[in-house]
N, C-alpha and C positions, 0 to 999 in steps of 0.2 A: 497605151499607145500613144506615139508622139503625132502632133498635129504636123500639118505641112508647114506651117510657120517655124515650128521648133526644128524641123528637118532642115530648112533653109537656113536656119541660124546655124545649126551644126555644119552645114556645108561651107558656108562663108566662113566660120571660124577655122574650120580645117584648111582652107584656101589661103586666108591670111597668115595663120600659124604656121604652116608647113611650106609656105612658098618662099620666095626671096624676101629678104627683110631689109636690103638696102635699095633705095630708089633714088632716081635723081630728079630735082625740080628743074624749072625752066631756066635757073641759073647755074645748072650743073652742080649744085651743091647735094651732097649725099644726105638723103633723109632715111633715118634708121627706125624701124619699128621695135620698141622695147618689149611691149606685151600686148595681148589681146585677151579680154575677159568678156563673158557673157554678161548682160545687166543683173542677171541673178547673182553671179559670182562677185560682181563689183557692188552688190548690195543696193542698187537703185531702187527707190520705191516707186515701181511702176508695175502694171501688168503686161506691158509691151514686151516683145522679144527684140533682142538687138546685141550688138557689141560695142565694147568701149575700147577703143585703140589708142594706145599711149605710145608717143614717140621717144626717143632718147633725149630730145631737148625739152621733155616735159609737157609738150602739147598734147592734148587728148581730144579725142573725137568719139561722138557717139553715133552709132548707125542704127537706125530703128528699122525693123522689118515689119512691113505692113502688108497683108495679103489684100489685093486689090480685086480679085475675082474669085 
């Protein structure tokens, strides 16, 4: 059975993966999401749950999911 943190990870992954992939920044430049992976699929050495979001320009962001209550 999945934990609530794993469920939240799956929800965010689906929203980011299935949603719009082109976004505008403050300078009206288009930012494109290349791919999104879970920490596990990205083979990060952590027990945390989260996502790695890679943009087409090569920028990479890690979103850690922490249950606060």
